[in-house]
Structure formats: structure tokens, C-alpha cells
C-alpha positions in Angstrom: 135.4 301.7 107.4 135.4 301.6 103.7 131.6 301.1 103.7 131.2 304.4 105.7 129.0 306.8 103.9 130.0 310.6 103.6 127.2 312.5 105.2 128.8 316.0 105.5 131.3 318.3 104.1 132.4 321.4 106.0 134.7 324.0 104.6 136.3 327.0 106.3 138.3 330.1 105.4 141.5 330.2 107.5 144.0 333.0 107.2 147.2 334.1 108.8 148.5 337.7 108.7 152.0 336.8 107.3 152.2 340.1 105.2 152.8 342.0 108.4 156.5 340.7 108.4 156.8 340.2 104.8 156.9 336.4 105.0 156.3 334.9 101.5 156.8 338.3 99.7 158.2 338.1 96.1 158.2 340.1 92.9 154.5 339.5 92.1 153.0 338.9 95.6 154.1 341.8 97.9 151.6 341.2 100.7 150.7 337.6 101.0 148.5 336.4 103.9 148.9 332.6 103.9 145.6 331.1 104.0 143.7 327.8 103.3 140.2 326.6 102.4 140.1 323.9 104.9 137.8 320.9 104.3 136.5 318.2 106.6 134.7 315.3 105.2 132.5 313.4 107.7 131.1 309.9 107.5 128.3 308.1 109.3 131.1 306.3 111.3 134.1 307.7 113.2 136.0 308.0 109.9 136.9 311.6 108.8 139.0 313.1 106.2 140.9 316.4 106.3 142.0 318.4 103.3 143.0 321.9 102.2 144.1 324.1 99.4 146.4 327.0 99.7 145.8 330.6 98.9 147.4 334.0 99.8 144.5 335.8 101.4 141.7 337.6 99.4 139.9 335.3 97.3 139.9 332.3 99.8 136.1 333.0 100.1 135.7 332.2 96.5 137.4 328.9 96.9 135.2 328.1 99.8 132.1 328.7 97.7 133.5 326.4 94.9 134.0 323.7 97.5 130.5 324.1 98.6 129.3 323.9 95.1 131.0 320.6 94.5 130.0 319.1 97.8 126.8 317.6 96.4 128.9 315.3 94.2 130.6 313.9 97.3 127.9 313.5 99.8 126.2 310.1 99.8 129.1 308.2 98.5 131.1 305.6 100.4 134.9 305.5 100.6 134.7 302.1 99.0 132.7 303.4 95.9 135.4 306.2 95.5 138.5 304.2 95.8 137.3 301.2 93.8 137.3 303.5 90.8 139.1 306.6 91.8 139.7 307.9 88.3 136.0 307.9 87.7 135.3 309.8 91.0 138.2 312.3 89.9 136.4 312.8 86.5 133.0 313.3 88.3 134.4 316.2 90.1 136.2 317.8 87.2 133.7 317.1 84.5 130.4 318.1 85.8 128.4 319.3 82.9 127.8 322.8 84.2 130.6 323.5 86.6 133.4 322.5 84.2 132.5 325.6 82.3 134.3 327.8 85.0 137.4 325.6 84.5 137.9 323.1 83.1 140.4 321.6 85.5 142.0 325.1 86.2 141.6 328.1 88.4 139.3 328.3 91.5 137.2 325.3 90.7 140.4 323.1 90.5 141.7 324.5 93.7 138.5 323.5 95.3 138.6 320.0 93.7 142.1 319.6 95.2 140.9 320.4 98.7 138.1 317.8 98.5 140.4 315.1 96.9 143.1 315.8 99.5 140.5 315.1 102.2 139.4 311.9 100.5 143.0 310.6 100.3 143.4 311.6 103.8 140.4 309.5 104.7 141.7 306.6 102.7 145.1 306.6 104.5 143.3 306.7 107.8 141.2 303.8 106.9 144.4 301.8 106.1 146.1 303.1 109.2 149.1 304.4 107.1 150.7 307.7 106.3 149.9 308.7 102.7 153.3 307.9 101.3 153.1 304.3 102.7 149.6 303.8 101.2 151.0 304.9 97.8 154.3 302.7 97.8 152.5 299.7 99.2 149.6 299.9 96.7 149.4 297.4 93.8 150.8 299.3 90.7 147.6 298.4 88.8 145.4 299.8 91.5 147.6 302.9 91.7 147.2 303.5 87.9 143.5 303.2 88.2 143.5 306.4 90.3 144.7 308.6 87.4 142.6 310.1 84.6 144.6 309.6 81.4 142.3 311.7 79.4 144.4 314.2 77.2 147.8 312.8 78.1 148.0 309.3 76.4 150.0 311.0 73.5 152.7 311.4 76.1 152.1 308.6 78.6 149.8 305.5 78.1 148.4 303.5 81.0 150.7 300.6 80.1 153.7 302.9 80.0 152.8 304.3 83.4 152.6 300.8 84.8 156.2 300.1 83.5 157.4 303.2 85.4 156.3 301.9 88.8 158.8 299.9 90.9 158.9 298.8 94.4 162.0 299.8 96.2 163.0 299.5 99.9 162.1 302.6 101.9 165.0 302.0 104.4 167.2 304.8 103.0 164.3 307.4 103.3 163.4 306.3 106.8 167.1 306.6 107.9 168.3 309.7 106.0 165.2 311.4 104.8 164.6 313.3 101.5 166.9 316.4 100.7 165.4 319.8 101.1 166.2 323.4 100.3 165.3 326.5 102.1 163.4 329.6 100.9 163.0 331.1 104.4 166.1 333.2 104.3 165.5 335.4 101.3 162.0 336.6 100.8 162.0 339.8 98.7 160.7 341.9 101.4 163.4 341.0 103.9 166.2 343.5 104.6 169.8 342.6 103.9 170.3 342.4 107.7 167.5 340.0 108.1 168.6 338.0 105.1 172.2 337.7 106.6 170.9 336.6 110.0 168.6 333.9 108.7 171.2 332.7 106.2 173.8 332.4 109.0 171.3 330.5 111.2 170.4 328.1 108.3 174.1 327.3 107.6 174.6 326.5 111.3 171.7 324.2 111.0 173.2 322.3 108.1 171.3 323.7 105.2 173.3 323.6 101.9 170.7 324.6 99.4 169.2 328.1 99.3 166.6 329.9 97.1 166.5 333.8 96.6 163.6 335.8 95.5 164.4 338.0 92.5 162.8 340.0 89.7 161.6 343.4 91.1 164.9 345.4 90.7 168.0 344.2 88.9 170.4 346.1 91.1 168.8 344.8 94.2 169.0 341.3 92.8 172.7 341.7 92.1 173.3 342.9 95.7 171.2 340.2 97.4 172.6 337.3 95.3 176.1 338.6 95.8 175.4 338.6 99.6 174.0 335.2 99.9 176.5 333.6 97.5 179.4 335.0 99.6 177.7 333.7 102.7 176.9 330.2 101.5 180.3 329.8 99.6 180.9 328.3 96.2 180.2 324.7 97.1 176.7 325.2 98.3 173.7 325.4 95.9 171.7 328.6 95.0 168.5 328.9 93.1 166.5 332.1 92.1 162.9 332.6 91.7 161.2 335.4 89.8 157.6 334.4 90.4 156.4 335.1 86.8 157.7 338.7 86.7 159.4 339.0 83.3 158.7 338.8 79.6 160.7 336.3 77.7 163.4 338.5 76.4 163.6 340.5 79.6 164.0 337.1 81.4 167.0 336.0 79.4 168.7 339.4 79.7 168.1 339.6 83.6 169.1 335.9 84.2 172.4 336.4 82.0 173.3 339.2 84.3 172.8 337.1 87.5 174.6 334.1 86.0 177.8 335.1 87.7 176.3 333.8 91.0 175.8 330.4 89.4 172.2 329.6 90.2 171.2 326.0 89.5 167.8 327.2 88.2 165.7 330.2 87.5 162.1 329.5 88.7 159.0 330.9 87.1 160.8 333.4 84.9 157.7 334.3 82.9 153.9 333.6 82.7 153.1 330.2 84.1 150.9 329.7 81.0 153.6 330.4 78.5 155.0 327.0 77.6 156.7 328.2 74.5 158.2 331.1 76.3 159.7 328.9 78.9 161.1 326.8 76.0 162.8 329.8 74.5 164.2 330.7 77.9 165.3 327.2 78.5 167.2 327.1 75.2 168.9 330.5 75.7 170.1 329.4 79.1 171.8 326.2 78.1 175.2 327.9 77.4 175.0 329.5 81.0 174.3 326.0 82.6 171.2 327.3 84.2 167.9 325.3 84.2 164.4 326.4 84.2 162.1 325.3 87.0 158.3 325.8 87.1 155.0 324.1 87.9 153.6 325.6 91.3 151.0 327.5 89.2 150.7 325.0 86.3 147.0 324.4 86.0 146.9 320.7 85.3 148.5 317.5 83.9 148.0 318.6 80.2 150.1 321.7 80.7 152.8 319.7 82.4 152.6 317.3 79.4 153.3 320.1 77.0 156.1 321.6 79.1 157.9 318.1 79.1 157.1 317.5 75.3 158.6 321.1 74.5 161.7 320.6 76.7 160.4 323.8 78.3 161.7 323.0 81.9 164.6 321.1 83.5 162.9 320.8 86.9 159.3 319.8 87.5 157.7 321.7 90.4 154.5 319.9 91.4 152.2 321.5 94.0 149.9 319.4 96.2 147.0 321.9 95.9 147.2 323.6 92.5 146.3 320.6 90.5 143.9 317.8 91.2 145.5 316.4 94.4 147.3 313.1 94.5 145.5 311.7 91.4 146.7 314.4 89.1 150.1 314.6 90.6 150.5 310.9 90.1 150.0 311.5 86.4 152.6 314.3 86.4 155.2 312.4 88.4 154.9 309.4 86.0 155.3 311.8 82.9 158.4 313.3 84.6 159.7 309.8 85.2 159.2 309.0 81.5 160.8 312.1 80.2 163.6 311.8 82.8 163.1 315.2 84.3 163.8 315.6 88.1 161.0 316.6 90.3 161.6 319.4 92.9 158.2 320.1 94.6 157.0 323.5 95.5 156.1 323.8 99.2 155.7 326.2 102.0 152.6 328.3 102.6 150.2 326.6 105.1 150.5 322.9 105.1 152.2 322.4 101.7 155.3 320.9 103.2 153.2 318.6 105.2 151.3 317.6 102.1 153.9 317.3 99.4 156.5 315.3 101.5 154.3 312.3 100.8 154.4 312.7 97.1 158.2 313.2 96.9 158.8 310.2 99.1 156.7 308.1 96.7 158.6 309.5 93.7 161.9 308.4 95.1 160.7 305.0 96.5 158.4 304.0 93.6 159.6 305.8 90.5 163.0 307.7 90.3 165.2 305.9 92.7 167.5 308.9 92.3 168.4 312.0 94.3 170.5 313.6 91.6 169.5 317.3 91.3 166.4 316.5 93.3 165.2 318.3 96.4 161.9 319.5 98.0 161.3 323.1 99.1 161.0 323.8 102.8 159.6 327.1 104.3 159.7 327.5 108.0 156.4 329.2 108.6 153.1 328.1 110.4 154.1 324.5 111.1 153.1 325.1 114.8 149.5 325.0 113.8 149.6 321.3 112.8 149.5 318.4 115.3 152.1 316.5 113.3 154.3 319.1 111.6 156.9 318.3 109.0 160.1 317.0 110.6 163.4 318.3 109.2 166.6 316.7 110.3 169.9 317.7 108.8 168.1 319.7 106.0 166.1 316.5 105.1 162.5 315.7 105.3 162.0 312.7 107.6 159.1 310.4 106.5 156.0 310.5 108.8 155.8 307.1 110.3 153.2 307.4 113.2 149.5 307.8 112.5 148.6 310.7 114.7 144.8 310.9 115.6 144.9 313.5 118.3 143.8 316.9 117.0 145.2 320.3 117.7 142.9 323.2 117.6 143.3 326.4 115.7 141.1 329.3 115.2 139.2 329.1 112.0 138.4 332.8 111.2 137.5 335.2 108.5 140.3 337.7 108.1 139.1 341.3 107.4 141.3 344.1 106.4 140.9 347.8 106.8 143.3 350.1 104.9 144.9 353.2 106.6 147.4 354.5 104.0 149.9 351.6 103.8 149.0 350.1 107.2 146.9 347.0 107.4 145.0 346.4 110.5 143.9 342.8 110.8 140.7 342.1 112.6 139.8 338.5 113.4 136.2 337.5 113.4 136.1 334.6 115.6 133.4 332.3 114.4 134.3 329.0 116.1 137.1 326.6 116.9 137.7 323.7 114.5 140.0 320.7 114.6 143.0 321.0 112.4 145.2 318.0 111.6 147.8 317.5 108.9 146.2 316.4 105.8 147.3 312.8 104.8 150.4 313.1 107.0 148.5 311.4 109.9 
């Protein structure tokens, strides 16, 4: 299988009208339609790889164009060529002499890179007949390190230091108990108080103990909503708040100080995701309040994570499986977080992000951190029904995928078109064809 040659790369724009019910709504994204650029990499044998990158509606077509532009760098290669020197293949995609000009390693071109690389990692896991997390934890550490492009980060983490961070622990605890999760599904900003209360009550009944609330649009609304959910979950459970980049630095400190009475563990994305020094200032100001700063879901690349860590600008690292360069770049980020001893609490949700990132956080625990202190992975209960092997949550924990599922479930791959009638969106689905959809790397 490793000698199979890649002969075709297909990419499709798949969208879901989640904005109709305000799923995913926050202080900066009031009408998200959860979407993916969905990639299938085909070989001259039976082996295929499936990958995606997440978007929130309009603009997905631009990511599709970027994937198509990069496809010529992939077609014609064998899986063996790629994984033998994976860091070189990563650099091939991210450092094309012309296309890097519209990055480099950021924005649309990097989202497209993530979709392709996610499909390649899926293909590798299939060739080994393992779920991705098992492929990673079983891999020889030296081979694992060779998957990473260390350019621009050796002042924070050298290859030798990275090698020293990798350990090989037993996976029994994860297989038995799973990895702790928190829920964001109860408190999207567009939800009414009644809906928030109903969902929170149901989550508590299901065993959830960690909750995140969207904030940032209106201070009085935030006070009311945070008060409501804190009373419902009680003082012993964990609360986090997320502003989705809404505030200026000074405004963030003032706003969070007001909300400190509700004892949030962290404030997520308090300001621009690019403002490293701004995050550092907020982090320093919040130390007396005992509130940490979490960010990373829209952090462009490993270089920015390096600087966030060097500047002590975050207390929780939030990797994303599709924002940076797939598993390769996330390995670099996980290793830097391990060196700086900052807990990793991944961003998830959307379409397929839970299914993707569970593999990375399992690797982080088994092979790097060996700790669950202040560590958890986001879970959002939307759109999992579109995957043949959806994420399994048991007692508010991610249960590791253990069976390689090869039967495909079909979903409609469509182009979502919108017409505006005042504030009403009418969603028209242009049915082009039916494609196979399978959980990337989880199978």
C-alpha cells in the first residue's frame, strides 16, 4: 500500500445551515453555517485518504480553490515518498515559491494545506490499519520528530529537545476511562435563557461538569447568563468564558474583572488572535483574579504559538486540527507546550473537529504530558450524525477510537446558496452529487 501512487485529488464544498437555529453563534460570528472543504486523495490502488478543513460558510469556495491550486504538488507521489521524509513534504506544500506569497503558512492557503495533510495522515493510518492516535503513540520517536518542520522554532525547541519530551506510556487508562471533555453546546450566544437552562439541565443529568459560555457582545447580558449557568452548575463545577476576539486589551481586562465573580477558569480569545503582547498584558492583569487566558483556535502557525509561549501570553494552549498545518504542525505545538509546561485544551466542534482532534489529545496524554491536571478537550454536540464513526462520549469523556471503520456513510456534498429577504435567510441546496464521507483519521 505504501507504494500506491496518488492519482487524483477531489475537493468539495459542504455546508450545513446551522445559523437557522443559532448553533455556533458568538460575539463575532452571529450567523455561522458550519462547513468544510472536504478532500479525498485517491491512489492507483484501493487506498484512499479523507481530509477536511473547517469553515463557517461563505468563503469555503475560496478554500476549495486553494486546495485545487496545491493539488499538483501531491498528485504523482507515493505514500512511501511522503512519509519517509514527511517534514520535506510539509515544506513542499507550505513553501512553494509562488503560492507562499499568499501565506506564508497562514490564512486560506494554510487551511487548504491542512485539508490535504489531514487526508494524507488518514491514508497513512489506513495503510497501517490503526486509528491515528495509535499510529502516533506507536511510532518510533525519531520517525515522529522527522514529521515536523522545525524551521523558525529552534530558538524555543530543538529536535533533540523534542525527542527528549516524547515518552511511551501505557494507553490502558485512556481506553478504560477516556479523555475529559467540556461542553460548549449549552450556551451559544444566540440561545435564549430558556434554551440555555434546558440544555444545561440535560447536560448535568448526563454527567457534564465543565461548561463554557459565550460572552462579549453585551456586558449586562453576560452577567445575567453567567449568573444563570453558575447557579445551575453549582460552585463545584468548572466554568469557562469565551469572547471570540471581541475586545480591545483594556476593555478585556475591565470586562473580565466584572465577570470574575462567576469564577471562570479561563477567558478564551479575549482580543485579536494575532495580538501576542495584548494577550500577555491581559494574562498579567488577570493573575490576581486567578483567571487564565486560553487561545489558539485561530492562531496561524507554530511560530505564533512559540511566541505566545515565550511571552507567557496564555495559560491554556488551544490547538485546532484544521487551522494550522494538520498533524505535522500540531505535533510541533504540542511539543512546545510540553516543554513550557502549559496544558493543552483543544478547540473542537464545528464539522468533524471533535472527530479529528481527539487523536491529537490522546497522543498528548499518552506520549507527552501524562497529566490531566487542568486539561480537557472541547465537545460540541452538532453534526456528528454525518460521520460513519462519530466521536463517542461516555461520562463526559472522549472514548478512544479503537476499530478501523471502512464502511462509508453518504452525505450530500452541496453548494449552499443564500438569498436575503430582510433578516430571513432562505437556504437553497444545489445538489451536485453524492460523495462518501468518513471520519478523517478516526477510521
